[in-house]
N, C-alpha and C positions, 0 to 999 in steps of 0.2 A: 687349508688353514696355514697361516704364517707361523714359523717357529723361530725363536731367538735363542742365543746361547745361554742367556741368563733367565732365571725363573721370573724375575721382575719384568724383563723385556717380553717374554712369552705371554705373561698375564696381560701386559699393557696392550699388545697387539691383538690378542684374542678378544679383548673387550672393545677396543677402539674401532676395529674394522666393522663389526656389525652396527655400531652406533653411526659411523659415517655412512654406511650403506643405507640405513634407515632414513637418515637425514636427507641424503641425495634422492632417495625414492620419494620422500615427502615433497621435496621441491619440484620434482618432475610431475607429480600428480596434482599439486596445489594450483599450478598455473591453469590447466584446463578447467579445474573446478571453479577458480575465480572468474575465468572467462564466461563460463556457463552462468554463474550467478549474476554477472554484470548484464549479460544478454537478457536474462529473466527479468531483472530489475527494470531496465529501460523499455523492453518490449511490454512488460506489464503496465508501466506507467503511461506509455503512449496509448496502449489499448484502453486503459481506464479513461483517459481523456476522450478518446474517440467514442467509447461506449456511452459516456455521459452526454456527448453531443447528440448521439442518436436519440436518447431519451428526451433531451430538450427539443429536438426537431420534431419529435412525435407530437408534442403539445398536449400530452395526456398526464403530465405530472412527472417531474424528474425525481431523482433521489433527494433525501432531505437537505443535504448541504447545498445542493444546486437550486433548491427552492429559495434559499437565502441569497445565493449568488445571483439568481435571476432577478429577485426583488431589488437588490442593490444595483444591478445593471440597469434596471428600469429607472431607478432613482438618479443614478449618476451619469448615465449615457455611455459608460464604458462597456466594452465587450464582456460577455460572461466569463470568458477565459481570463481576461485581465483581472476581473473582480475575484475570480477564484485564486489567482496568485496573491493578490493583496490580502484576502481573507486568510489564506494559508500562512502567509508571513505573520499576520497579526496573531493567529492561534499559536504559532511557534514562539512568539514572545511570551505567551502565557506559560510556556515550559520553564521559564527562568525561576519563578517562585516555587514551582513544583519540583525543581531540581531534576528535570528530565535531561537525558543526554541524547542529542540528535545524532544520527548517522548519515552516511552518504545518501541512503534511500529517503531520509526525512527531507533533506534540502532539495534533492532531485524531485521529490513528489510535488513540492510547492510550485516549481516552474514547469516541469514536463507535462503534467496533467492539464494545466491551463492552456499552454501553447498548443497541445494536441487537440484540445476541445475547440479552440478558435479555428485551427486549421481544418478540422473536419467539418465544422459548421459552414465554413466558406465554400466547401465543395458540395454540400448537400442542397438539393433543390427544395423549395417550399413544399410541404406536405399538407394537402387540404382534405383528401378523402380518407375515411377510416381504413379503407383497403390498403393504404400506404402507411398510415400512422400506426396502426396496430402492429404490423410486422417490424417497423422501426423500433417501437417500444420493446417488443419481445427480444429482438436481436440485441438491443442495448443492455437489457437486464442480463441476458446470457453471457454476452461478452464482458460485462462488468464482473461477473463471477469468475470468469477465466482470468481476467486481468488481476483481480484480487489474489487468486491463487498464485499467479506468477510473481508478483512483486513481494508478497509476504514470504514465500519460500526462498527468495533470493537472500533474505536475512541480512539486509543492510540497514536495518532500523525501521521503525514504524512511520507511517505518515503523521503529519502534524495533528490531525483530529484523533487518530488512534492513540497517540502519545498523550494528548490532553485527557482522554478517557482513562487510560491506565495510571496516569499521574494523579488524577483525582481519586481514583480507586485506592491508591496507596496512602494518600494523605487523609482520606476521610474514612477508610475501612468499609465504605459502602460497596455493595455488589456491583460487578461490571454491568450486569443487566440493568440495574436501576440507574446507574450513571449514564450509560449509553442512551437509554430511553429518554432520560431527562434532557440530555443535551440535544438529541435529535428532535424532540417535541419543541424545545425552545427555538431551535433554528427554523423549523417548519413554520411555527406560528409567526415568528418575526419576518421570515421571508414572505409569507402570505400577506401580512399586513403591509409590506412594502410593494406588493404587486406581483410576487412570484406565483407560479401555477402549482396548485395542489390538486391531484386527481387520482385516477385509478392506477396510474403508473407509480405514484409515490407509495401507494398501499402495496402494489405488486412487488415493488422493490423491497420494501420492509419485510414482507413475508418470505421472499424467496432468496435473498442474498446470503443468508446464513447457510442454508443447505447447499446452495450452489458453490459458495466459497469453500465449504468443507470438502465437497467433491473434488474441486480443482486443486485444493491443497494436497490431497492424496495423489493426484495425477502428476503434479509438478514437483513434488517434494524431492529435494536433493539429499545426499547423505548428511546425517546430523552434523552440524558444525561443532567445532571444539569449544570448550568453555571460554577460551580466550577470545574467539571470534564473536561469541554471543555477547560478551561484555563490551567488546569494541563497537558492536552494532547498536547497543543500547535498546534493543527491541524487545517487546513483550512476546510471550509465547503465542503460537497460533490459536490455541484454545482460548486464551484470555481475550484476544481481539474479537473472536467470533462468538463468544458467549453473549447471549441477549436475554 
């Protein structure tokens, strides 16, 4: 411990040195933590897009939002990944009246998932037999759960659709379960009417994504972020996103 000739100097040094040491330690540990979170975010978003592509390729019914994307793709002639980007951006505009704050993960979600979906579909062969389509579907659902756990625990902000859900929850005081169900029923019906596929895969996804995501959230959870980082990310809690 440093000592000074004056009482004031001794007091100042004895207080300042631990503070500087703690600050330096915080800087040294924050960089690996940030790197880990960024890797989780982009790995999760890329895997989310790839898993969505597997479900689309299976042809047994994708997750609800991709029923809508698929229907719009049939209507416009655009790739489903491009439609996903356009729909994500449109949903993000709905955040403005809801006073939601997007984070890095929010904006990245719009683009990375759609690009990863198109890239994966470009490499997947056509699946005709159930012996191929069923494994594609199951793999897609499982990987989607892992992807959800990865990008949510990165804590860089919710995806556009999750933010819409939590924003409506705050503005209307309705339950997360009711709002999420209402939104997803609406997009499934709209997508189906536009030509999207609704099938056993859609039902399987709806029943299994909650438990799967909860499992992977525990597996990938990083140390709890500080209050400041939570505010900066603008993201809802993991429980709020997954309550159905």
